[in-house]
LOTORZA-491443 format. One record per residue (C-alpha): residue in three letters; chain; y negated, x, z negated. Coordinates in steps of 0.5 Angstrom, whole numbers. Layout:
! LOTORZA-491443
<ALA, A, <Y, X, Z>>
...
END
This chain:
! LOTORZA-491443
<UNK, A, <-243, 293, -242>>
<UNK, A, <-248, 290, -237>>
<UNK, A, <-247, 289, -230>>
<UNK, A, <-252, 295, -228>>
<UNK, A, <-249, 300, -233>>
<UNK, A, <-242, 298, -230>>
<UNK, A, <-245, 299, -223>>
<UNK, A, <-247, 306, -225>>
<UNK, A, <-240, 308, -228>>
<UNK, A, <-236, 305, -222>>
<UNK, A, <-236, 306, -215>>
<UNK, A, <-238, 299, -211>>
<UNK, A, <-232, 299, -207>>
<UNK, A, <-227, 300, -213>>
<UNK, A, <-231, 294, -216>>
<UNK, A, <-229, 290, -210>>
<UNK, A, <-222, 292, -210>>
<UNK, A, <-221, 290, -217>>
<UNK, A, <-225, 283, -215>>
<UNK, A, <-220, 281, -209>>
<UNK, A, <-215, 278, -213>>
<UNK, A, <-220, 273, -216>>
<UNK, A, <-224, 272, -210>>
<UNK, A, <-217, 270, -206>>
<UNK, A, <-216, 265, -211>>
<UNK, A, <-222, 261, -208>>
<UNK, A, <-219, 254, -205>>
<UNK, A, <-225, 252, -201>>
<UNK, A, <-221, 245, -199>>
<UNK, A, <-219, 244, -206>>
<UNK, A, <-227, 245, -208>>
<UNK, A, <-230, 241, -203>>
<UNK, A, <-225, 235, -204>>
<UNK, A, <-226, 235, -212>>
<UNK, A, <-234, 234, -210>>
<UNK, A, <-236, 227, -214>>
<UNK, A, <-236, 221, -210>>
<UNK, A, <-240, 215, -212>>
<UNK, A, <-238, 208, -211>>
<UNK, A, <-238, 200, -214>>
<UNK, A, <-245, 201, -214>>
<UNK, A, <-248, 194, -218>>
<UNK, A, <-254, 192, -221>>
<UNK, A, <-257, 187, -227>>
<UNK, A, <-261, 181, -225>>
<UNK, A, <-266, 181, -230>>
<UNK, A, <-267, 189, -231>>
<UNK, A, <-267, 195, -227>>
<UNK, A, <-261, 198, -229>>
<UNK, A, <-255, 200, -224>>
<UNK, A, <-248, 202, -226>>
<UNK, A, <-243, 205, -221>>
<UNK, A, <-236, 209, -221>>
<UNK, A, <-236, 217, -220>>
<UNK, A, <-229, 220, -218>>
<UNK, A, <-229, 227, -219>>
<UNK, A, <-222, 230, -217>>
<UNK, A, <-219, 224, -218>>
<UNK, A, <-222, 223, -225>>
<UNK, A, <-226, 216, -225>>
<UNK, A, <-231, 214, -230>>
<UNK, A, <-237, 209, -231>>
<UNK, A, <-244, 211, -230>>
<UNK, A, <-251, 207, -231>>
<UNK, A, <-258, 209, -230>>
<UNK, A, <-264, 206, -227>>
<UNK, A, <-272, 208, -227>>
<UNK, A, <-274, 211, -233>>
<UNK, A, <-267, 211, -235>>
<UNK, A, <-263, 218, -234>>
<UNK, A, <-256, 217, -231>>
<UNK, A, <-251, 217, -237>>
<UNK, A, <-243, 217, -237>>
<UNK, A, <-240, 211, -241>>
<UNK, A, <-233, 212, -241>>
<UNK, A, <-229, 219, -242>>
<UNK, A, <-223, 218, -238>>
<UNK, A, <-220, 225, -236>>
<UNK, A, <-214, 225, -232>>
<UNK, A, <-212, 224, -224>>
<UNK, A, <-207, 218, -226>>
<UNK, A, <-209, 214, -220>>
<UNK, A, <-211, 208, -224>>
<UNK, A, <-217, 205, -220>>
<UNK, A, <-224, 203, -224>>
<UNK, A, <-227, 197, -220>>
<UNK, A, <-230, 190, -220>>
<UNK, A, <-236, 192, -224>>
<UNK, A, <-241, 187, -226>>
<UNK, A, <-247, 187, -231>>
<UNK, A, <-249, 182, -235>>
<UNK, A, <-256, 179, -233>>
<UNK, A, <-260, 183, -238>>
<UNK, A, <-256, 189, -237>>
<UNK, A, <-253, 190, -244>>
<UNK, A, <-246, 189, -242>>
<UNK, A, <-242, 192, -236>>
<UNK, A, <-235, 189, -235>>
<UNK, A, <-230, 193, -231>>
<UNK, A, <-223, 193, -229>>
<UNK, A, <-218, 199, -230>>
<UNK, A, <-211, 199, -226>>
<UNK, A, <-208, 195, -221>>
<UNK, A, <-211, 195, -213>>
<UNK, A, <-218, 193, -212>>
<UNK, A, <-215, 191, -205>>
<UNK, A, <-209, 187, -207>>
<UNK, A, <-211, 185, -214>>
<UNK, A, <-205, 180, -215>>
<UNK, A, <-199, 184, -212>>
<UNK, A, <-194, 188, -216>>
<UNK, A, <-198, 194, -220>>
<UNK, A, <-199, 201, -217>>
<UNK, A, <-196, 207, -220>>
<UNK, A, <-199, 213, -216>>
<UNK, A, <-199, 217, -223>>
<UNK, A, <-191, 216, -223>>
<UNK, A, <-191, 213, -230>>
<UNK, A, <-185, 211, -233>>
<UNK, A, <-188, 204, -233>>
<UNK, A, <-193, 202, -228>>
<UNK, A, <-200, 201, -232>>
<UNK, A, <-203, 194, -233>>
<UNK, A, <-209, 192, -229>>
<UNK, A, <-214, 191, -235>>
<UNK, A, <-221, 188, -236>>
<UNK, A, <-226, 191, -241>>
<UNK, A, <-233, 190, -243>>
<UNK, A, <-237, 196, -245>>
<UNK, A, <-244, 196, -248>>
<UNK, A, <-249, 200, -243>>
<UNK, A, <-252, 203, -249>>
<UNK, A, <-245, 207, -251>>
<UNK, A, <-239, 205, -255>>
<UNK, A, <-232, 204, -254>>
<UNK, A, <-230, 199, -249>>
<UNK, A, <-227, 193, -251>>
<UNK, A, <-221, 190, -248>>
<UNK, A, <-221, 183, -245>>
<UNK, A, <-214, 182, -243>>
<UNK, A, <-210, 183, -236>>
<UNK, A, <-214, 181, -230>>
<UNK, A, <-219, 182, -225>>
<UNK, A, <-226, 180, -221>>
<UNK, A, <-230, 179, -227>>
<UNK, A, <-237, 175, -227>>
<UNK, A, <-242, 174, -232>>
<UNK, A, <-245, 167, -233>>
<UNK, A, <-252, 167, -234>>
<UNK, A, <-254, 169, -242>>
<UNK, A, <-248, 174, -242>>
<UNK, A, <-244, 171, -247>>
<UNK, A, <-239, 168, -242>>
<UNK, A, <-234, 172, -237>>
<UNK, A, <-230, 169, -232>>
<UNK, A, <-224, 173, -229>>
<UNK, A, <-218, 172, -225>>
<UNK, A, <-211, 173, -227>>
<UNK, A, <-206, 172, -222>>
<UNK, A, <-207, 165, -219>>
<UNK, A, <-211, 163, -226>>
<UNK, A, <-218, 163, -227>>
<UNK, A, <-220, 165, -234>>
<UNK, A, <-226, 165, -239>>
<UNK, A, <-228, 170, -244>>
<UNK, A, <-233, 168, -250>>
<UNK, A, <-235, 174, -254>>
<UNK, A, <-232, 173, -261>>
<UNK, A, <-226, 169, -258>>
<UNK, A, <-219, 170, -254>>
<UNK, A, <-219, 169, -247>>
<UNK, A, <-217, 162, -245>>
<UNK, A, <-215, 159, -238>>
<UNK, A, <-220, 154, -234>>
<UNK, A, <-215, 153, -228>>
<UNK, A, <-209, 155, -225>>
<UNK, A, <-209, 154, -217>>
<UNK, A, <-204, 153, -212>>
<UNK, A, <-207, 159, -207>>
<UNK, A, <-211, 165, -209>>
<UNK, A, <-217, 165, -212>>
<UNK, A, <-223, 170, -211>>
<UNK, A, <-231, 170, -210>>
<UNK, A, <-232, 167, -217>>
<UNK, A, <-240, 165, -217>>
<UNK, A, <-244, 162, -223>>
<UNK, A, <-249, 156, -222>>
<UNK, A, <-256, 159, -224>>
<UNK, A, <-256, 155, -230>>
<UNK, A, <-249, 157, -232>>
<UNK, A, <-246, 150, -232>>
<UNK, A, <-241, 150, -226>>
<UNK, A, <-237, 156, -223>>
<UNK, A, <-235, 156, -216>>
<UNK, A, <-230, 160, -213>>
<UNK, A, <-226, 160, -206>>
<UNK, A, <-218, 159, -206>>
<UNK, A, <-214, 161, -200>>
<UNK, A, <-208, 158, -198>>
<UNK, A, <-206, 162, -192>>
<UNK, A, <-208, 158, -186>>
<UNK, A, <-213, 154, -189>>
<UNK, A, <-218, 155, -195>>
<UNK, A, <-223, 151, -200>>
<UNK, A, <-229, 152, -204>>
<UNK, A, <-228, 149, -211>>
<UNK, A, <-232, 147, -217>>
<UNK, A, <-230, 148, -224>>
<UNK, A, <-234, 145, -230>>
<UNK, A, <-232, 150, -236>>
<UNK, A, <-235, 146, -241>>
<UNK, A, <-235, 139, -240>>
<UNK, A, <-239, 135, -245>>
<UNK, A, <-234, 129, -246>>
<UNK, A, <-229, 134, -249>>
<UNK, A, <-224, 133, -244>>
<UNK, A, <-221, 139, -240>>
<UNK, A, <-225, 143, -235>>
<UNK, A, <-225, 139, -228>>
<UNK, A, <-223, 142, -221>>
<UNK, A, <-226, 139, -215>>
<UNK, A, <-225, 141, -208>>
<UNK, A, <-232, 141, -204>>
<UNK, A, <-231, 138, -197>>
<UNK, A, <-224, 140, -195>>
<UNK, A, <-223, 141, -188>>
<UNK, A, <-218, 144, -183>>
<UNK, A, <-220, 151, -183>>
<UNK, A, <-222, 156, -188>>
<UNK, A, <-228, 155, -193>>
<UNK, A, <-232, 162, -195>>
<UNK, A, <-238, 165, -198>>
<UNK, A, <-241, 160, -203>>
<UNK, A, <-248, 160, -205>>
<UNK, A, <-252, 156, -210>>
<UNK, A, <-259, 153, -209>>
<UNK, A, <-264, 156, -214>>
<UNK, A, <-264, 150, -218>>
<UNK, A, <-256, 150, -218>>
<UNK, A, <-256, 142, -215>>
<UNK, A, <-253, 144, -208>>
<UNK, A, <-248, 149, -206>>
<UNK, A, <-248, 152, -199>>
<UNK, A, <-241, 155, -195>>
<UNK, A, <-239, 157, -189>>
<UNK, A, <-233, 153, -186>>
<UNK, A, <-229, 157, -180>>
<UNK, A, <-223, 157, -176>>
<UNK, A, <-219, 162, -171>>
<UNK, A, <-219, 160, -164>>
<UNK, A, <-212, 160, -160>>
<UNK, A, <-211, 166, -157>>
<UNK, A, <-214, 167, -150>>
<UNK, A, <-220, 162, -152>>
<UNK, A, <-226, 163, -148>>
<UNK, A, <-232, 165, -153>>
<UNK, A, <-236, 159, -149>>
<UNK, A, <-231, 154, -151>>
<UNK, A, <-231, 150, -158>>
<UNK, A, <-235, 151, -164>>
<UNK, A, <-231, 155, -169>>
<UNK, A, <-236, 155, -175>>
<UNK, A, <-241, 152, -179>>
<UNK, A, <-245, 152, -185>>
<UNK, A, <-244, 146, -190>>
<UNK, A, <-248, 144, -196>>
<UNK, A, <-245, 140, -202>>
<UNK, A, <-249, 136, -207>>
<UNK, A, <-246, 139, -214>>
<UNK, A, <-246, 133, -218>>
<UNK, A, <-244, 128, -213>>
<UNK, A, <-240, 132, -208>>
<UNK, A, <-243, 129, -202>>
<UNK, A, <-243, 134, -196>>
<UNK, A, <-247, 135, -190>>
<UNK, A, <-247, 140, -184>>
<UNK, A, <-253, 144, -184>>
<UNK, A, <-251, 147, -177>>
<UNK, A, <-246, 149, -173>>
<UNK, A, <-245, 155, -169>>
<UNK, A, <-246, 153, -161>>
<UNK, A, <-241, 155, -156>>
<UNK, A, <-243, 162, -153>>
<UNK, A, <-244, 169, -156>>
<UNK, A, <-243, 169, -164>>
<UNK, A, <-239, 162, -163>>
<UNK, A, <-233, 166, -167>>
<UNK, A, <-235, 168, -175>>
<UNK, A, <-237, 175, -176>>
<UNK, A, <-239, 177, -183>>
<UNK, A, <-242, 183, -185>>
<UNK, A, <-239, 188, -191>>
<UNK, A, <-243, 184, -196>>
<UNK, A, <-244, 177, -199>>
<UNK, A, <-246, 173, -192>>
<UNK, A, <-249, 167, -195>>
<UNK, A, <-256, 167, -199>>
<UNK, A, <-260, 161, -201>>
<UNK, A, <-267, 164, -202>>
<UNK, A, <-272, 161, -207>>
<UNK, A, <-277, 159, -201>>
<UNK, A, <-271, 154, -199>>
<UNK, A, <-268, 158, -193>>
<UNK, A, <-261, 160, -192>>
<UNK, A, <-260, 167, -189>>
<UNK, A, <-253, 168, -186>>
<UNK, A, <-251, 173, -180>>
<UNK, A, <-250, 171, -173>>
<UNK, A, <-248, 175, -166>>
<UNK, A, <-252, 170, -162>>
<UNK, A, <-255, 176, -158>>
<UNK, A, <-249, 180, -158>>
<UNK, A, <-251, 184, -164>>
<UNK, A, <-250, 182, -171>>
<UNK, A, <-257, 180, -174>>
<UNK, A, <-259, 176, -180>>
<UNK, A, <-262, 169, -179>>
<UNK, A, <-265, 164, -183>>
<UNK, A, <-264, 156, -183>>
<UNK, A, <-269, 151, -187>>
<UNK, A, <-264, 149, -192>>
<UNK, A, <-266, 142, -192>>
<UNK, A, <-267, 140, -185>>
<UNK, A, <-263, 145, -181>>
<UNK, A, <-266, 146, -174>>
<UNK, A, <-266, 152, -170>>
<UNK, A, <-264, 159, -174>>
<UNK, A, <-270, 164, -174>>
<UNK, A, <-268, 171, -173>>
<UNK, A, <-270, 176, -178>>
<UNK, A, <-267, 182, -175>>
<UNK, A, <-267, 183, -168>>
<UNK, A, <-265, 189, -163>>
<UNK, A, <-259, 193, -160>>
<UNK, A, <-257, 195, -167>>
<UNK, A, <-252, 192, -172>>
<UNK, A, <-254, 190, -179>>
<UNK, A, <-248, 192, -184>>
<UNK, A, <-250, 189, -190>>
<UNK, A, <-256, 184, -193>>
<UNK, A, <-258, 181, -199>>
<UNK, A, <-265, 178, -202>>
<UNK, A, <-270, 183, -205>>
<UNK, A, <-272, 183, -212>>
<UNK, A, <-276, 176, -211>>
<UNK, A, <-271, 172, -208>>
<UNK, A, <-275, 171, -202>>
<UNK, A, <-275, 178, -198>>
<UNK, A, <-269, 181, -194>>
<UNK, A, <-266, 187, -195>>
<UNK, A, <-261, 190, -190>>
<UNK, A, <-258, 196, -188>>
<UNK, A, <-257, 198, -181>>
<UNK, A, <-257, 203, -175>>
<UNK, A, <-263, 201, -172>>
<UNK, A, <-266, 208, -171>>
<UNK, A, <-260, 212, -171>>
<UNK, A, <-253, 209, -168>>
<UNK, A, <-249, 213, -172>>
<UNK, A, <-253, 213, -178>>
<UNK, A, <-255, 208, -183>>
<UNK, A, <-262, 206, -186>>
<UNK, A, <-264, 201, -191>>
<UNK, A, <-270, 196, -189>>
<UNK, A, <-274, 191, -193>>
<UNK, A, <-277, 185, -189>>
<UNK, A, <-282, 180, -192>>
<UNK, A, <-283, 173, -190>>
<UNK, A, <-288, 176, -185>>
<UNK, A, <-290, 182, -182>>
<UNK, A, <-285, 188, -179>>
<UNK, A, <-279, 191, -183>>
<UNK, A, <-281, 197, -187>>
<UNK, A, <-276, 202, -188>>
<UNK, A, <-274, 204, -195>>
<UNK, A, <-274, 212, -197>>
<UNK, A, <-277, 214, -191>>
<UNK, A, <-278, 221, -193>>
<UNK, A, <-271, 222, -194>>
<UNK, A, <-270, 226, -188>>
<UNK, A, <-263, 225, -185>>
<UNK, A, <-260, 222, -190>>
<UNK, A, <-255, 216, -189>>
<UNK, A, <-257, 210, -194>>
<UNK, A, <-252, 204, -194>>
<UNK, A, <-250, 198, -199>>
<UNK, A, <-257, 196, -202>>
<UNK, A, <-257, 193, -209>>
<UNK, A, <-262, 190, -213>>
<UNK, A, <-263, 190, -221>>
<UNK, A, <-269, 187, -224>>
<UNK, A, <-275, 190, -219>>
<UNK, A, <-271, 196, -217>>
<UNK, A, <-267, 197, -211>>
<UNK, A, <-262, 202, -210>>
<UNK, A, <-257, 204, -205>>
<UNK, A, <-251, 209, -204>>
<UNK, A, <-254, 216, -200>>
<UNK, A, <-250, 221, -196>>
<UNK, A, <-252, 226, -191>>
<UNK, A, <-248, 232, -187>>
<UNK, A, <-247, 236, -194>>
<UNK, A, <-247, 231, -200>>
<UNK, A, <-242, 225, -201>>
<UNK, A, <-244, 219, -204>>
<UNK, A, <-249, 218, -209>>
<UNK, A, <-253, 213, -212>>
<UNK, A, <-261, 213, -210>>
<UNK, A, <-267, 209, -212>>
<UNK, A, <-271, 207, -206>>
<UNK, A, <-278, 206, -205>>
<UNK, A, <-283, 210, -201>>
<UNK, A, <-278, 216, -203>>
<UNK, A, <-271, 216, -204>>
<UNK, A, <-270, 219, -212>>
<UNK, A, <-263, 221, -214>>
<UNK, A, <-260, 217, -220>>
<UNK, A, <-255, 222, -221>>
<UNK, A, <-256, 229, -218>>
<UNK, A, <-252, 230, -211>>
<UNK, A, <-247, 235, -210>>
<UNK, A, <-246, 239, -204>>
<UNK, A, <-241, 243, -200>>
<UNK, A, <-242, 249, -195>>
<UNK, A, <-243, 246, -189>>
<UNK, A, <-238, 249, -183>>
<UNK, A, <-241, 245, -177>>
<UNK, A, <-247, 240, -177>>
<UNK, A, <-244, 234, -173>>
<UNK, A, <-247, 233, -166>>
<UNK, A, <-247, 226, -163>>
<UNK, A, <-244, 226, -156>>
<UNK, A, <-243, 221, -151>>
<UNK, A, <-237, 222, -146>>
<UNK, A, <-234, 217, -141>>
<UNK, A, <-227, 213, -142>>
<UNK, A, <-222, 213, -136>>
<UNK, A, <-225, 206, -134>>
<UNK, A, <-232, 209, -134>>
<UNK, A, <-234, 206, -141>>
<UNK, A, <-239, 210, -145>>
<UNK, A, <-236, 213, -152>>
<UNK, A, <-240, 216, -157>>
<UNK, A, <-237, 221, -162>>
<UNK, A, <-239, 227, -167>>
<UNK, A, <-237, 234, -165>>
<UNK, A, <-236, 239, -170>>
<UNK, A, <-236, 246, -167>>
<UNK, A, <-231, 251, -169>>
<UNK, A, <-234, 256, -174>>
<UNK, A, <-235, 263, -170>>
<UNK, A, <-232, 260, -163>>
<UNK, A, <-236, 261, -157>>
<UNK, A, <-234, 262, -150>>
<UNK, A, <-231, 266, -147>>
<UNK, A, <-227, 266, -153>>
<UNK, A, <-222, 259, -153>>
<UNK, A, <-221, 256, -160>>
<UNK, A, <-216, 250, -161>>
<UNK, A, <-219, 243, -161>>
<UNK, A, <-217, 236, -165>>
<UNK, A, <-219, 229, -164>>
<UNK, A, <-220, 225, -170>>
<UNK, A, <-219, 218, -170>>
<UNK, A, <-221, 213, -175>>
<UNK, A, <-217, 207, -178>>
<UNK, A, <-219, 200, -178>>
<UNK, A, <-220, 199, -173>>
<UNK, A, <-227, 195, -175>>
<UNK, A, <-230, 202, -177>>
<UNK, A, <-235, 207, -175>>
<UNK, A, <-235, 214, -177>>
<UNK, A, <-242, 217, -178>>
<UNK, A, <-246, 223, -177>>
<UNK, A, <-245, 225, -184>>
<UNK, A, <-241, 223, -190>>
<UNK, A, <-238, 216, -190>>
<UNK, A, <-240, 211, -196>>
<UNK, A, <-233, 209, -196>>
<UNK, A, <-228, 214, -200>>
<UNK, A, <-223, 214, -195>>
<UNK, A, <-227, 216, -189>>
<UNK, A, <-231, 221, -194>>
<UNK, A, <-225, 225, -195>>
<UNK, A, <-223, 225, -187>>
<UNK, A, <-230, 227, -186>>
<UNK, A, <-229, 233, -191>>
<UNK, A, <-223, 235, -187>>
<UNK, A, <-226, 235, -181>>
<UNK, A, <-231, 240, -183>>
<UNK, A, <-226, 244, -187>>
<UNK, A, <-222, 245, -180>>
<UNK, A, <-228, 247, -176>>
<UNK, A, <-229, 252, -182>>
<UNK, A, <-222, 254, -180>>
<UNK, A, <-223, 255, -173>>
<UNK, A, <-222, 248, -170>>
<UNK, A, <-226, 244, -165>>
<UNK, A, <-226, 237, -168>>
<UNK, A, <-228, 231, -164>>
<UNK, A, <-229, 224, -168>>
<UNK, A, <-229, 219, -163>>
<UNK, A, <-231, 212, -164>>
<UNK, A, <-227, 208, -160>>
<UNK, A, <-228, 201, -157>>
<UNK, A, <-226, 195, -162>>
<UNK, A, <-230, 199, -168>>
<UNK, A, <-236, 197, -171>>
<UNK, A, <-244, 199, -170>>
<UNK, A, <-245, 198, -162>>
<UNK, A, <-245, 190, -161>>
<UNK, A, <-240, 184, -160>>
<UNK, A, <-238, 187, -153>>
<UNK, A, <-236, 193, -156>>
<UNK, A, <-232, 190, -162>>
<UNK, A, <-229, 185, -158>>
<UNK, A, <-227, 189, -152>>
<UNK, A, <-222, 186, -148>>
<UNK, A, <-215, 188, -148>>
<UNK, A, <-215, 192, -155>>
<UNK, A, <-209, 193, -160>>
<UNK, A, <-203, 188, -158>>
<UNK, A, <-207, 186, -152>>
<UNK, A, <-206, 192, -148>>
<UNK, A, <-209, 198, -153>>
<UNK, A, <-215, 199, -148>>
<UNK, A, <-218, 203, -154>>
<UNK, A, <-213, 209, -152>>
<UNK, A, <-217, 210, -146>>
<UNK, A, <-223, 213, -151>>
<UNK, A, <-218, 217, -154>>
<UNK, A, <-215, 220, -148>>
<UNK, A, <-222, 221, -145>>
<UNK, A, <-224, 225, -152>>
<UNK, A, <-218, 229, -151>>
<UNK, A, <-220, 231, -144>>
<UNK, A, <-227, 232, -146>>
<UNK, A, <-225, 237, -151>>
<UNK, A, <-220, 241, -146>>
<UNK, A, <-226, 241, -141>>
<UNK, A, <-231, 245, -146>>
<UNK, A, <-232, 252, -145>>
<UNK, A, <-230, 255, -152>>
<UNK, A, <-224, 250, -152>>
<UNK, A, <-216, 252, -151>>
<UNK, A, <-214, 246, -146>>
<UNK, A, <-207, 248, -148>>
<UNK, A, <-208, 247, -156>>
<UNK, A, <-211, 240, -156>>
<UNK, A, <-209, 236, -162>>
<UNK, A, <-210, 229, -165>>
<UNK, A, <-210, 226, -172>>
<UNK, A, <-212, 220, -175>>
<UNK, A, <-210, 215, -181>>
<UNK, A, <-208, 207, -181>>
<UNK, A, <-210, 205, -174>>
<UNK, A, <-212, 212, -173>>
<UNK, A, <-205, 214, -174>>
<UNK, A, <-202, 209, -169>>
<UNK, A, <-207, 211, -164>>
<UNK, A, <-205, 219, -165>>
<UNK, A, <-198, 217, -165>>
<UNK, A, <-199, 213, -158>>
<UNK, A, <-203, 220, -156>>
<UNK, A, <-197, 224, -157>>
<UNK, A, <-192, 219, -154>>
<UNK, A, <-196, 218, -148>>
<UNK, A, <-199, 224, -146>>
<UNK, A, <-195, 230, -150>>
<UNK, A, <-198, 234, -144>>
<UNK, A, <-205, 234, -146>>
<UNK, A, <-204, 233, -154>>
<UNK, A, <-200, 239, -156>>
<UNK, A, <-199, 236, -163>>
<UNK, A, <-201, 231, -168>>
<UNK, A, <-202, 228, -175>>
<UNK, A, <-200, 221, -176>>
<UNK, A, <-202, 218, -183>>
<UNK, A, <-199, 212, -185>>
<UNK, A, <-199, 209, -178>>
<UNK, A, <-197, 203, -174>>
<UNK, A, <-191, 205, -169>>
<UNK, A, <-189, 198, -167>>
<UNK, A, <-194, 192, -166>>
<UNK, A, <-189, 187, -165>>
<UNK, A, <-190, 181, -169>>
<UNK, A, <-190, 173, -169>>
<UNK, A, <-194, 170, -163>>
<UNK, A, <-198, 163, -163>>
<UNK, A, <-193, 157, -163>>
<UNK, A, <-198, 154, -159>>
<UNK, A, <-196, 158, -153>>
<UNK, A, <-191, 156, -148>>
<UNK, A, <-184, 160, -148>>
<UNK, A, <-186, 164, -142>>
<UNK, A, <-193, 166, -145>>
<UNK, A, <-190, 168, -152>>
<UNK, A, <-185, 172, -148>>
<UNK, A, <-191, 175, -144>>
<UNK, A, <-195, 176, -151>>
<UNK, A, <-189, 180, -154>>
<UNK, A, <-188, 184, -148>>
<UNK, A, <-195, 186, -148>>
<UNK, A, <-194, 188, -156>>
<UNK, A, <-189, 192, -154>>
<UNK, A, <-192, 196, -148>>
<UNK, A, <-198, 197, -153>>
<UNK, A, <-194, 201, -158>>
<UNK, A, <-192, 208, -159>>
<UNK, A, <-185, 206, -159>>
<UNK, A, <-185, 204, -152>>
<UNK, A, <-187, 211, -149>>
<UNK, A, <-182, 215, -154>>
<UNK, A, <-178, 217, -149>>
<UNK, A, <-184, 221, -146>>
<UNK, A, <-186, 224, -153>>
<UNK, A, <-185, 232, -153>>
<UNK, A, <-190, 234, -158>>
<UNK, A, <-189, 236, -165>>
<UNK, A, <-192, 231, -171>>
<UNK, A, <-193, 231, -178>>
<UNK, A, <-192, 224, -181>>
<UNK, A, <-195, 223, -188>>
<UNK, A, <-194, 216, -192>>
<UNK, A, <-194, 213, -199>>
<UNK, A, <-188, 209, -200>>
<UNK, A, <-192, 203, -204>>
<UNK, A, <-197, 202, -198>>
<UNK, A, <-199, 195, -198>>
<UNK, A, <-203, 195, -191>>
<UNK, A, <-198, 199, -187>>
<UNK, A, <-191, 198, -189>>
<UNK, A, <-187, 205, -190>>
<UNK, A, <-182, 202, -185>>
<UNK, A, <-186, 204, -180>>
<UNK, A, <-186, 211, -181>>
<UNK, A, <-178, 211, -183>>
<UNK, A, <-177, 207, -176>>
<UNK, A, <-181, 213, -172>>
<UNK, A, <-177, 218, -175>>
<UNK, A, <-171, 216, -174>>
<UNK, A, <-173, 215, -166>>
<UNK, A, <-176, 222, -166>>
<UNK, A, <-169, 225, -169>>
<UNK, A, <-165, 221, -164>>
<UNK, A, <-169, 225, -158>>
<UNK, A, <-169, 231, -161>>
<UNK, A, <-177, 231, -162>>
<UNK, A, <-179, 236, -168>>
<UNK, A, <-183, 232, -174>>
<UNK, A, <-185, 234, -181>>
<UNK, A, <-186, 230, -186>>
<UNK, A, <-189, 229, -193>>
<UNK, A, <-187, 223, -197>>
<UNK, A, <-191, 220, -203>>
<UNK, A, <-187, 216, -208>>
<UNK, A, <-191, 210, -211>>
<UNK, A, <-197, 212, -207>>
<UNK, A, <-201, 206, -203>>
<UNK, A, <-205, 206, -197>>
<UNK, A, <-211, 210, -199>>
<UNK, A, <-208, 215, -204>>
<UNK, A, <-210, 213, -211>>
<UNK, A, <-209, 220, -213>>
<UNK, A, <-213, 226, -212>>
<UNK, A, <-207, 231, -212>>
<UNK, A, <-204, 227, -206>>
<UNK, A, <-210, 227, -202>>
<UNK, A, <-210, 235, -203>>
<UNK, A, <-203, 235, -201>>
<UNK, A, <-204, 231, -195>>
<UNK, A, <-210, 235, -193>>
<UNK, A, <-206, 242, -194>>
<UNK, A, <-200, 239, -190>>
<UNK, A, <-205, 237, -184>>
<UNK, A, <-208, 244, -184>>
<UNK, A, <-202, 248, -185>>
<UNK, A, <-199, 244, -179>>
<UNK, A, <-205, 245, -174>>
<UNK, A, <-205, 252, -176>>
<UNK, A, <-197, 253, -175>>
<UNK, A, <-197, 249, -169>>
<UNK, A, <-204, 250, -165>>
<UNK, A, <-206, 257, -167>>
<UNK, A, <-203, 263, -163>>
<UNK, A, <-200, 269, -167>>
<UNK, A, <-201, 276, -165>>
END
């Protein structure tokens, strides 16, 4: 029977009644959270081929694509099992893709996660798969793969061992180190392998010769070892020299205009002879601050590119690799570079920055001469982050107000590598500015509740991101964690809640003075002034009910949400605290006098939510995974005990075996449903 004949035979209102059970089954939150999110974008050096991970409702799979090569899926995983796919590396010719399945990308050498509650925690395994198809080949257990030029050899890490896989042979150990190895980097000719070894309070850059010509064991050399941390190794184009950054942390309370805390050093790869190319002078930028990418690049025209905050804004500078001298700025202005790299010719600069939109991102190209040119200029309000080069092509991760992260090719236009998905938008986030209690201007994004306008008054929420070295954007975030929180803010706006996402001091995107604002965190929690101002700004809106202001956040945002409920329950009527920090007490520097140490501990305590818990009255929902390696689960146990002792109402959602940024899609859905339900029970008036 056709639809037309059915409509003729049945009254339309009876059809609607029959369809109601089906319509009622729709779950907008679950549908939105299941949208695919792309991450881990990487490219081949010699050919225009890109690879990425797609996470669709917790099912993770690998994809490849490029100019003239439609996107295709390489793997067929089908479960929301909590096993990450990460560490993607393409061979230079693009024929092979190495990847890691399992483990924890942030904590790869910690105890294995088991978010899927398997009888035995799944292993962390390294695979290689052909980009033309076929079953992945298991290399062994390990992580952080790096192909040598030619693609026949693959270095990787397993615990404190550096291992080498050669096609057709089992992996062999190259070295076992004392500390924790990272940043594997092959020389351009494949003769040497560099890496960083972190030994806690100090670290080195080291070189390995994987295939000695005299038949001896591989030789391990530490380059220009010193009293500090060595990081960011970068080979010269001919492989004869290697540059790196050495930095140290100044003592607490040290003025920024005292001391030289980081330098760029160059080492002869054959002899080990070292020289200081340049040292950061005292003043702004005297402390090392990197971007969210590799931070040292040696260009084919003999320049070393690096980030520096000399002007109070994080920008890319260049030094003559032979002579040093005065660094020349390649970017300038009151904006921050988030990531940068060399273009396809290994000479031009590519970078992502908020140059034309404080709460957005664009990708720019600057050659040896001339002004920067924006790539993908016709992309409207899109946010472009994390540029990647493959052969002669450039790609980036794109988002906007409606679509989560997806890869795009960047040229004059932005062309999706894979069709982006979109959610029905509840509210276009509006950029707003308000004043903190000490007069500081604070930025945020306001999600206006659907269908709410004065004289009607609706409940309202302050959202607080974590980090704190983060910045929320005016659309979906490229980070999977913050993409999900943006999605929930949209969903809550659709459910009738105003939401103000606040970019508090101590975060990124607004310069050195903002990021290193005085008295933040353990030194006085000055960022809470911005959260309090956000709550008061919401309460003053004509369509907001000042008696129904809530707060929610995760990680450091959970800490600030707990601080809001402890200090100002009269304003914040309820809150959700995802894996927050509740006591900031930790050991203080032993360079301080006993009296100064006691003052520091007192300040840590006074900056903690537990210090104000006797004033806490509002209900709270506590959400935490008990295998969290970033914020100990004990922080939530401690808070729950103290709330119970005072009769403060709290609800709880404990996620066994979960890590900090929940690995299972189902656990994100459970957490967000619990958050939505809590606010609807606690802040929505019933007739």
